[in-house]
N, C-alpha and C positions, 0 to 999 in steps of 0.2 A: 504494500500500500504506500502510495506517495504521501507527501505532507498533507495533513488534513486541513485543506484551505478554508473550509467553512468554519471550523473551530478556530483557526487563526484569526479570521475576521471577527467572529463573535467575541473572542477573548480580548482582542485589541480594543474594540468598542466598549466592552464591559470595563476594562481597566481604566479607560479615560472617564467614562461616566461615573464609576464608583469613586474615583479620585475627586471629581467635582462634587459629588454628593457628600463625601467625607469633609471636604472643606466647608461646604454649606452648613453641614450639621455642627461643625466646630464653631463657626461664626455665630450660628443661632444660639448655641449654648453659652459660649464664653465671650462673645462680642458685645459691643455696646448697643443699646437700643437705637433704632433709627437707621435708615439707609445711608444717610450722609456720614454718620460716624462709623458705621460698620464697614463701609467700602475701603478706607485706608487700612483698617484692621485686617480685612480679608486679603488685601494685597500683601501685607507683611507676613501673615500666616501662610498664604499660598506659596511663598518662597520656600517654606519648609515642607508643607503638606504635599505639594506637587511632586517634588523629587522623591520623597520618602514613599508616598503612596504609589507612585509610578513604579518604583523598584519592587515593592512588596507585591503589588497586584500583577506585575509581569512575571515574578517568580511563580505565583499561583497560576496565572494564565499559561505560562510556558510549560508547567507541569501538566496542566489539563490537556493542552494540545499534544504534548509529546507522549502522554500516557497511551494514546491510541495509535501512535505511529509504529509501523512494523520495524523500522530501522531509522537511523539518523535522528535519534531523540534530541540530541543537543541542537542539531540543525533546525529541527522543528520548533524548538523553544526560541532559538535566535530569530527565526522567521516571525514568530509571534511578537517578539520584542521589536523587530524592525517595523512590523505593521503598526504597533503602538507609537513608534517614533514618527512614522509618516503621518499618522493621525494627529499627534501632538503638534508637530511642526505646521501642519495645515491649519489647525485651529489657531495657533499662535500668529501665523501670517494673516489669517482672516481677521483676527482681532487687532492687527496693526502692530504687533510686537516685533521688535528687531531681534537679531541674533545676539544673544547675550551669553556670557559664560555660564550662567545658571541654566539656561535652556540646553546648552551643550552637555553640561554635567548631568542634568536630569535625564537626557535622552541616552547618554552612555549608560546610565543606571538602568534604564529600561531594557537596553540590549543585554546588559550583564544579567539582569533579572530573568529575562527569557532564557538565556543560556543556562543559568543555574537551575531554573525550573525543568528544562530539558534534561540536564544532568541528573537531577533527582528522580526523574521518571525513567531513567535508563535501567533496564533489568540488570540485577547483579547476578553474577555466576556464583554458585556455591563453591566454597573453598574445597579443593581436592585434597585427598590424603597425601601424605608425604611420598616422595619419589621412591622410597625404599619399600613401600607397601605397608609399613607399620602405621599405627595411629600417631597423630601429631603429639609431640611431647613425650612419647613413650620410648624408652630405651630398647634397642633391638638386642635380643639374646644371642 
């Protein structure tokens, strides 16, 4: 089976939406009342929530995508992270944001998160017995 493209798209969109929802929830709970006062608070908080949630959600999304891949699990996770990067940059450009170091760091984190998620989904081979045929840690008579 090739890379699960539908899951990649779903995971990338979910990662972006859940990150925005996390920021909105944090502003609603901890922010000042009123839109005018909450907007600067949301911008400052977003500088932390965006990169952190992007990384964490891409780890989860990369795992979810790579879990069903027949092979190339890490590559599938990276593909999910890359889709999240494309979506994040598209949203940033549409909102008029320039390329800043925070945007670059945040998107490198998304790629790394997807790769880590793919790595976590990679099936592990059971450890084999020692080459001498004895049990591991047992002296051979």
